[in-house]
N, C-alpha and C positions, 0 to 999 in steps of 0.2 A: 554186602559191600558191592557186589556186582550189580544188584538192583539199584543202589545209589548212583553208581557210575552210569548205568543205563538211563536213569532219570535225568542226570545232569546233561548227558548227550542229547536226549530228546528236548530238554529245555533250550539248549543252545541252538539246535536245529529249528525249533519253533520260533525263537527270537530272530534268527537269520531270515526265515521265510517271511515273518511279519515285517521286518525292516525293508524287504524288497517287494512286498505285496503290491499288486497293481491297484491303484486307487479307483474308486467308483465316482464317475461324474454324476452329480446329483440330477435327478429328474427335474426338468424345468430350466436347466442351463441352456442359454441360447446365444448365438452369434448372428447378427444381421449385417450384411454387407451390400452396399448399393452405390451406384454412381449414375449421373445423368447430366444432360446439358443444363445450362442456367435456367431454362424455362421449366425444368422439372424439379422434383423434390427428392433429395437423396433417400434411398431406402424405401421408396414408395412407387409401386407401379412399373410398367414397362418403360423403356426397353432394356434397361441395364441391371436389373436386380439379380442377385444370387439368391436361390431359395434359402430360407432360414436354416441354419445349421444347429444341430442338437447333439446330445451324447452319442448316438450311433455313428456320427460322422467323424469321431475322433478316437485316437488310441492314447489314453492317458498314461503319463509316465510319473512315477513317484518322485517327490522332491525331498532329498535327504535333509533332515534337520528341521523340516517345516511342518511336521505332524502327519499322521496317517491319512488325513482327508485331503491334504494338498495335492494338486496335480498340475502337470505341465502338458500343454497340447500345442500343435502347430499345424498350419496349412500353407501350401504354396500354390501359386499359379491359378488363383481364382479369377476368372474372367468371363464376361458375358457379352453377347451381342455379335453382330456381323457388320463391323464397320468397314470391312473391305468392300463389300457390295459388288454387284455385277458391274463390269465384267471381271473384276479382280477376285482373288480367292477369299474365302471367309477369314475374318480376322477379329480377335477380341478387341473390345473398345477400351478395356482397362485390365490391369493386372494387380492383384492384391495378395501379399504374403503377410502372415501374422503368426505370432506365438503368444500364448497366454499362460501366466502362472497364477493359479487361482487357489484360494484357501477359504473354505467356508467358515473360518475362525473369526472374522472375515477380512480378506484383502484381495485385491486384483492388481496385476501388473500386465500391461499389454505392450507389445512391440509390433508396429504396423508399418509396412512399406507399400505405398500406393503409386502406381505408374499410370499416367494418362497416355493411352496409345492412339488418341485421336488428334486431329488438327484443330480442335476447338477446346475452350476451357470446359472442364467437367467439375461437377459438384460431387463430393464423396461423403458417404455416411457409413459409420461403423459403430455398432452398439453391442456390448456384452452385458448380459444379465446373469447373475450368480445367486442361486438360493443359498442361504447361510444358516448357521446355527441361530435359532431365534433369539433376539434380544428383547427382553420384556421389561417394561416399566422402569424408568430411571434415566440416568445421564449416560451419555456416550460422547466420545470425541472423534472427529473425522479429520483426515488430512489427505492431500492429493498433490500431484505434481505432473508436469508435462514438459517435454523437451523434444528436439527433433532436428532434422537436417533437410535441406532442399538442394536438389541436384538438377542442373541444366544439362540435358543430354544432346542438344542439337546446336549449341552455339548461339542461340538467340536470346538468352536470358531465361530466368524462371521466376514465377510469382506464386506465392501461397497466400490466400486471403480467407478471412472468415466469411461465412455466408450472411447476407443481410439479416440483421436482427437475431442472429444465432451465435453464441460463443463457440469457439473451436472445441473446448473441453467442457463437458457437463457431467457432474457426478449425480447419480440418482439412487433412490431406494424405493421399494414398494412396501407398503404396510402389509401386515399379515393378512392373508386372504386375497392378495393380488391388488391390482390397481394400475394406474397409468404411470406411476412414478412421481416422486416429489423431490424437489431440490433440497439438498442438505446445506449447501453453501454456494457462494458465487462460483461461476465457472472460471476457466482460465483461458488465456489468449482471448480476452474479451472483445466482442464486436464493437467497433471496427478494428480488426487486426490485419496487418499486412506485413509480409516479409518477402524480399526478393534478392536474387543474385544476378550479376551481369553475366557471369559465366562460371563454370566449375561447380563447386559445392560450398554451401555455407550452413552454419549452425544457428538454430533459433536460440535466443536467450531463454534459459529455462525459467519456468514460473511455477509457483507452488502456493498452497494455502494450508492453514492449520498448524497444530491441532486446534480445531474449533469445537467448542462444547455445545451440545444440543440435548433436548429432552426427548426421550423415546417413549412412545406408547407401546407399540409392538413393531418389530421389523424382522422380515425373514428373507429379504432379497436386496442386493446392491448391484450397481451397474456403472459402466463408463460409456459415455456417448461422445464420439469424435465426428465433427462435421467441418468441411472446408472446401474451398475452390482451389483447383490446381491447373496451371497453365499447360498448353498442348505439349505432348511428348516429353514431359518432365516427371521427376520422381520426388516424392515426399516420404520421409521416414519419421515416425512418431513413437515416443515412449511415454506411457502414462501410467500413473498409479492411483489407487484409491484404497484407503485403509480406515476401518472403523474399529474403535476400541471401547468396549463397554466399561463404564466406571464401576469398579468393584464395590459391591455392597449396597448401591443405591436401590436396585431392584428388590433385593432382599428386605431392606428396611421398609420400603413402600408396601410390599406384600405382608410383612409382619404387622405393620400398622393397620392395614385393611382387615387382617385376621383378628387382631385385638378388638377393633371397632365392631366387627361382626359378632364376636363372642360376647362383648359387652351388651350389644343390642339384644342378643338372644337371651342373656340372663335377665335383662329388664322385662322382656316379653314373658319369660317364664315366671 
């Protein structure tokens, strides 16, 4: 009887530990943050790039009810550059805060706050790439959304624009084995997109797509890319999601068909 009680206590302790176990950020998870003047390209080259961030740069927090592999991370006060310049003291050119809820199951939710600390318009780029449980052969559906706020901090109005020829929100995936990323569906806040406030704070009209069905060869990575222009000394807040749901059974049916075909071919050869 005592052995049974001891086993029950150990089972409860094990379950409690598992429930609060620190999740592991998958190798290959990356966050890229950059900003620059209109003559530059967000996320590329000096002078305002943040070095790419990976698993060692974060402390993952478990997400109750979202599965053992889901994790929550956050960063505050990312800023680069010396926009103060002589004779003034060093000063960052921008400030970016963000948090990410990621699940390799797979889904991504990001909350991003970007502040332009300069006296000129800046272009911002923010990209998250998440390795996921591989989706093999079949149908899947994708959905996404974006919303946000724009805040004028100095009383002269605030403007948030898409960058020329670039949608504000783009959802991407990489095929198994890597690659540069392929669009799954149309972006959101499509170029040309513009939103402004005369003073104070205003909310963007939320936009979404999906569920949109598509055919999968193989997929082992998804991502969200956010790019925009922000007026001097102002603040933009963005919330974006991207979810992919494999259609149950389609991959199994395809693999079964391939196996049967291969078996039949083998019998004919024999």
